[in-house]
C-alpha positions as CSV (number, residue, x, y, z in Angstrom):
1,M,-202.2,-93.6,69.9
2,L,-204.8,-96.3,69.8
3,A,-203.2,-98.1,66.9
4,R,-199.9,-98.2,68.7
5,L,-201.5,-99.4,72.0
6,L,-203.3,-102.2,70.1
7,R,-200.2,-103.4,68.3
8,W,-198.3,-103.7,71.6
9,T,-201.2,-105.5,73.2
10,Y,-201.4,-108.0,70.5
11,L,-197.6,-108.5,70.5
12,V,-197.8,-109.4,74.2
13,Q,-200.7,-111.8,73.6
14,L,-198.9,-113.5,70.7
15,L,-195.8,-113.9,72.8
16,V,-197.8,-115.5,75.6
17,G,-199.6,-117.8,73.1
18,G,-196.2,-118.6,71.5
19,L,-194.7,-119.6,74.9
20,I,-197.7,-121.8,75.7
21,G,-197.4,-123.4,72.2
22,S,-193.7,-123.9,72.6
23,W,-194.2,-125.6,75.9
24,A,-196.8,-127.9,74.3
25,A,-194.5,-128.6,71.4
26,V,-191.6,-129.6,73.7
27,Q,-193.8,-132.3,75.1
28,M,-194.1,-133.8,71.7
29,A,-191.6,-136.3,70.1
30,P,-188.8,-134.6,68.1
31,R,-189.8,-136.3,64.9
32,W,-193.0,-134.3,65.0
33,G,-191.1,-131.0,64.6
34,A,-193.3,-129.6,61.7
35,I,-196.5,-130.4,63.5
36,A,-195.0,-128.9,66.7
37,L,-194.3,-125.6,64.8
38,I,-197.9,-125.5,63.5
39,L,-199.1,-126.1,67.0
40,I,-197.1,-123.1,68.3
41,L,-198.6,-120.9,65.6
42,L,-202.2,-122.1,66.2
43,I,-202.0,-121.6,69.9
44,A,-200.4,-118.2,69.5
45,L,-203.1,-116.9,67.1
46,G,-205.9,-118.9,68.7
47,W,-205.1,-117.3,72.1
48,V,-205.9,-113.8,70.7
49,I,-209.2,-115.1,69.1
50,F,-210.1,-116.9,72.3
51,L,-209.7,-113.8,74.4
52,Q,-211.9,-111.9,72.0
53,A,-214.5,-114.6,72.2
54,V,-214.5,-114.6,76.0
55,I,-215.0,-110.9,76.1
56,I,-217.9,-111.0,73.6
57,A,-219.6,-113.9,75.4
58,S,-219.3,-112.2,78.7
59,S,-220.8,-109.0,77.5
60,M,-223.6,-110.8,75.8
61,L,-224.5,-112.7,79.0
62,L,-224.4,-109.5,81.0
63,S,-226.6,-107.6,78.6
64,R,-229.1,-110.2,77.6
65,S,-232.7,-109.3,78.3
66,P,-235.7,-111.8,78.3
67,G,-236.6,-113.0,74.9
68,P,-235.7,-115.6,72.2
69,L,-232.2,-117.0,72.3
70,A,-231.6,-117.1,68.5
71,P,-231.1,-113.4,67.9
72,W,-228.7,-113.2,70.8
73,L,-226.6,-116.0,69.3
74,K,-226.8,-114.3,66.0
75,A,-225.6,-111.0,67.5
76,A,-222.8,-112.8,69.5
77,W,-221.4,-114.4,66.3
78,G,-221.7,-111.2,64.4
79,E,-220.0,-109.2,67.1
80,L,-217.1,-111.7,67.3
81,M,-216.6,-111.4,63.6
82,A,-216.8,-107.6,63.8
83,A,-214.3,-107.5,66.6
84,L,-211.8,-109.7,64.9
85,L,-212.1,-107.6,61.7
86,V,-212.1,-104.1,63.2
87,Y,-209.8,-104.6,66.2
88,G,-207.6,-107.2,64.6
89,L,-207.1,-106.0,61.0
90,R,-208.1,-102.3,60.9
91,L,-207.7,-100.2,64.0
92,P,-204.1,-101.3,64.8
93,W,-202.7,-100.9,61.3
94,T,-203.1,-97.2,60.6
95,R,-200.7,-94.3,61.1
96,S,-202.4,-91.2,59.8
97,N,-205.9,-89.9,59.3
98,P,-206.6,-89.3,55.5
99,G,-208.6,-86.1,56.2
100,V,-211.5,-84.9,54.1
101,L,-212.2,-87.4,51.3
102,P,-214.1,-86.1,48.2
103,P,-217.2,-87.8,46.7
104,T,-216.6,-90.4,44.1
105,S,-219.8,-89.7,42.3
106,T,-222.5,-87.0,42.2
107,A,-225.7,-87.1,44.3
108,K,-228.8,-88.4,42.6
109,P,-231.7,-86.0,41.9
110,G,-233.7,-85.4,45.1
111,Q,-230.8,-86.3,47.4
112,N,-228.6,-83.8,49.2
113,A,-224.8,-83.8,48.9
114,L,-224.0,-82.4,52.3
115,P,-220.6,-83.3,53.8
116,V,-220.6,-85.9,56.5
117,L,-218.5,-86.0,59.7
118,L,-218.1,-89.5,61.2
119,V,-217.3,-89.7,64.9
120,H,-216.2,-93.1,66.4
121,G,-216.9,-94.5,69.8
122,F,-214.9,-95.4,72.9
123,V,-211.4,-96.9,72.3
124,C,-211.7,-96.8,68.5
125,N,-210.4,-94.7,65.6
126,H,-211.5,-93.7,62.1
127,R,-210.9,-97.2,60.7
128,V,-214.2,-98.3,62.3
129,W,-215.9,-96.5,59.4
130,D,-214.0,-98.3,56.6
131,V,-217.3,-99.9,55.3
132,V,-219.4,-96.8,55.7
133,T,-217.0,-94.2,54.1
134,P,-216.8,-95.5,50.5
135,Q,-220.6,-95.9,50.4
136,L,-221.2,-92.3,51.5
137,R,-218.6,-91.1,49.0
138,A,-220.3,-93.1,46.2
139,Q,-223.6,-91.4,47.2
140,G,-222.1,-87.9,46.5
141,H,-220.9,-86.9,50.0
142,S,-217.5,-85.6,51.1
143,V,-216.5,-87.5,54.2
144,L,-214.2,-86.8,57.2
145,A,-213.8,-89.6,59.8
146,L,-212.4,-88.0,63.0
147,D,-210.0,-89.5,65.5
148,L,-210.9,-88.7,69.1
149,E,-207.9,-88.3,71.4
150,P,-206.8,-88.6,74.1
151,L,-208.6,-91.9,74.6
152,F,-209.5,-91.4,78.2
153,T,-210.7,-87.9,79.0
154,S,-214.0,-86.1,79.5
155,I,-216.4,-86.3,76.6
156,D,-216.6,-82.5,76.7
157,D,-213.0,-82.3,75.7
158,Y,-213.8,-83.8,72.3
159,A,-216.1,-80.8,71.4
160,T,-213.1,-78.7,70.3
161,S,-211.9,-81.4,67.9
162,I,-215.4,-81.9,66.5
163,D,-215.7,-78.1,65.9
164,S,-212.4,-78.0,64.1
165,A,-213.5,-80.9,61.9
166,V,-216.8,-79.3,61.1
167,T,-215.0,-76.1,60.2
168,Q,-212.6,-78.0,58.0
169,L,-215.4,-79.8,56.2
170,C,-217.4,-76.6,55.7
171,T,-214.3,-74.8,54.4
172,Q,-213.2,-77.5,52.0
173,T,-216.6,-78.2,50.6
174,H,-218.0,-74.7,50.6
175,S,-221.0,-75.9,52.6
176,E,-222.7,-74.1,55.5
177,K,-223.9,-77.3,57.1
178,V,-222.8,-80.8,57.7
179,I,-224.4,-84.1,58.8
180,L,-222.8,-85.6,61.9
181,V,-222.8,-89.4,62.5
182,G,-221.7,-90.9,65.8
183,H,-221.2,-94.5,66.9
184,S,-221.6,-95.2,70.6
185,M,-219.7,-92.6,72.6
186,G,-219.3,-90.6,69.4
187,G,-223.0,-89.7,69.5
188,L,-222.5,-88.2,73.0
189,A,-219.4,-86.3,71.8
190,I,-221.5,-84.8,69.0
191,R,-224.2,-83.8,71.6
192,A,-221.4,-82.3,73.8
193,W,-220.3,-80.3,70.7
194,L,-223.9,-79.1,70.2
195,R,-224.0,-77.9,73.8
196,A,-220.7,-76.0,73.5
197,Y,-221.0,-74.6,70.0
198,G,-224.7,-74.6,69.0
199,S,-226.5,-76.4,66.2
200,T,-226.2,-73.7,63.5
201,R,-224.0,-75.9,61.3
202,A,-225.7,-79.2,62.0
203,A,-228.2,-80.3,59.4
204,K,-228.8,-83.6,61.0
205,I,-227.4,-85.8,63.8
206,I,-227.4,-89.6,63.4
207,T,-226.3,-91.9,66.2
208,L,-225.7,-95.7,66.2
209,G,-225.8,-97.6,69.5
210,T,-225.2,-94.5,71.6
211,P,-225.8,-94.7,75.3
212,H,-228.0,-91.6,75.5
213,Q,-229.3,-92.8,78.9
214,G,-226.1,-94.5,79.9
215,T,-225.2,-98.2,80.1
216,R,-225.3,-100.7,82.9
217,A,-222.2,-102.4,81.5
218,P,-219.6,-102.8,84.3
219,Q,-216.5,-100.5,84.2
220,W,-213.5,-102.7,84.7
221,V,-211.3,-99.6,84.5
222,S,-212.6,-96.2,85.6
223,T,-212.0,-93.4,83.1
224,P,-213.6,-89.9,82.9
225,N,-215.5,-90.7,79.7
226,G,-216.5,-94.1,81.0
227,A,-218.0,-92.6,84.2
228,Q,-220.0,-90.1,82.1
229,M,-221.5,-93.0,80.1
230,A,-222.7,-94.8,83.3
231,W,-226.4,-95.5,83.6
232,G,-228.2,-92.3,84.5
233,S,-225.1,-90.3,85.2
234,A,-225.3,-86.6,86.3
235,W,-223.4,-85.7,83.1
236,L,-226.0,-87.3,80.9
237,H,-228.8,-85.6,82.8
238,A,-227.1,-82.2,82.4
239,L,-226.5,-82.8,78.7
240,A,-230.2,-83.6,78.1
241,Q,-231.3,-80.5,80.0
242,A,-229.3,-78.3,77.7
243,E,-231.0,-79.5,74.5
244,T,-234.0,-77.8,72.9
245,P,-236.9,-79.4,71.0
246,A,-235.5,-77.9,67.8
247,T,-232.2,-79.7,68.3
248,R,-233.9,-83.0,69.2
249,Q,-235.8,-82.8,65.9
250,R,-232.5,-83.1,64.0
251,M,-231.5,-86.3,65.8
252,H,-232.1,-89.7,64.3
253,L,-231.2,-92.6,66.6
254,A,-230.5,-96.3,65.7
255,F,-230.2,-98.9,68.4
256,S,-230.2,-102.7,68.5
257,Q,-232.3,-104.9,70.8
258,H,-229.3,-107.1,71.2
259,D,-226.5,-104.5,71.9
260,N,-224.0,-106.1,74.2
261,I,-222.4,-102.9,75.4
262,V,-225.1,-100.3,75.6
263,Y,-228.0,-101.6,77.7
264,P,-230.9,-101.5,78.7
265,Q,-231.2,-101.4,74.9
266,R,-234.7,-99.9,74.6
267,E,-234.1,-97.2,77.1
268,Q,-231.7,-95.3,74.9
269,L,-234.4,-93.0,73.5
270,L,-234.5,-89.2,73.6
271,E,-237.7,-87.3,73.7
272,G,-238.3,-85.5,70.4
273,A,-235.7,-87.6,68.5
274,Q,-236.6,-90.1,65.9
275,A,-235.6,-93.7,66.7
276,T,-235.2,-96.9,64.6
277,E,-234.7,-100.3,66.2
278,F,-232.7,-103.2,64.8
279,S,-232.5,-106.8,65.9
280,G,-229.8,-109.5,66.1
281,I,-226.9,-107.0,65.8
282,G,-224.1,-106.4,68.3
283,H,-222.7,-103.1,69.4
284,L,-219.6,-102.8,67.2
285,Q,-221.4,-104.7,64.4
286,M,-223.7,-101.7,63.8
287,C,-220.8,-100.0,61.9
288,L,-220.6,-103.0,59.5
289,D,-224.1,-104.4,59.2
290,A,-225.7,-104.0,55.8
291,A,-229.2,-103.2,57.1
292,V,-227.9,-100.5,59.5
293,I,-225.7,-98.9,56.8
294,G,-228.6,-99.0,54.3
295,W,-230.7,-97.1,56.8
296,L,-227.8,-94.6,57.4
297,L,-227.4,-93.9,53.7
298,L,-231.1,-93.2,53.4
299,E,-231.0,-90.9,56.4
300,V,-228.0,-89.0,55.1
301,A,-229.4,-88.6,51.6
302,E,-232.7,-87.2,52.7
303,I,-233.1,-83.5,52.0
304,T,-233.0,-81.5,55.2
305,P,-236.5,-80.1,56.0
306,P,-236.7,-76.3,55.4
307,E,-237.7,-75.6,59.0
308,I,-234.3,-76.7,60.4
309,R,-232.0,-75.5,57.7
């Protein structure tokens, strides 16, 4: 669904850019036909990139907290590159989910080989994990990257899909437990699954840039899941109230000081959960950044403590 929506969106943007470029080309002398054609193409493609840059810049300005400018500029550039790669070249160009992918090597001694379920965030699909998936498989893990649909519904509605995915992973890998990794809203969807189905099959929960306390980012279009992620929402409060200390001990959170979507950034902690802070990294970029992925691989490989098995 998302891939098709993005393809139509980009087609419209390219047509608008092409029309603007054509108008500019008409103003040029006929003998400059080849240059005029290049101009049309540059404006058509540049229009899409320009819109992405405006969106990123606006979100960075809204989310910026006091502090040095340099890491914010680094995060802004990294987020723009991540958005162009993920939203331009990956998310729109997929037609089916590959399902459970087997490991490509065996786990090293002292590391676990538990299967991993990857849960994407708001308005994304499984292709956001393209960098993470092969590295997890090379570390000895079976991987399933879930697609959350419909796009705009209550986060609670995703619990059933997550439970089916956990069952599929356990069945195909003959494992009693899985590790769940969520980016952004995906972390909340995992917590909603825990509330609905319990934590028996969850060895560890890892979240990247998840709005555990909500975000102050403005909602340009109101959706059920967007409202639930609003800063200090009643839904988030009820979710937190349903969690036990034992469940929180299984949670490992990663967040960025310079997240442009989930802010206030340092308020996204959960009592009893472990947290790791990164710097100079944008929201979407957390799924691509080498430092974050390195941390994730270590967290996933760590043997689950006996007391929460």
